[in-house]
C-alpha positions, 0 to 999 in steps of 0.5 A: 500500500505504501508503494502505491500511495507514494506513486499516486502522490507523483501525479500533479494535485494528488499531494494534498491527499497525503496518502503516504501518511494515511497509509502509515497511520492505517498500518500502525492501527493494524499492527496494534490490533495484532496485540490482542490485549489492546483488542481486549481494552478496545472491547471494554471501552466499546461496552463502556460507551454503551453503559449510559444507553438503556438498550437491550444489547450486551457484549461478551466481556474480555477476560483480561486475566487469561488474555495474552498478546496472541490469545483473546479470551471472552465470556460466552454470551448466550444470544441470537446472532444478528445474522438471524434477524438480517436473514429472516427479518426482525419483525417487531424488533426492526425499530429496536435493531435499527436504533441499536445499530445506529447507536453502535455506529455513532458510538464507535 
């Protein structure tokens, strides 16, 4: 990606995109996600962002004591997968699903 970002900046007027810098930031973010302890922190933050909202949604909590750089352990969440609703329609839950989905998008 870095190679193509540098090539694109050679075209006139493309420098303002600062693609090499954006690729570097993206690469750093991807590298950080390889450490699953950081991913556990991100999951905890994601759940904390939903605390104030009284929505019927829960997330598997990361079990940090057993998680390592290469292994993420989460508690089991007994729930219906969202895919089931997407495939079959949410019926009376359509409005709630839309609200929770939009909230999840805006919270992140």
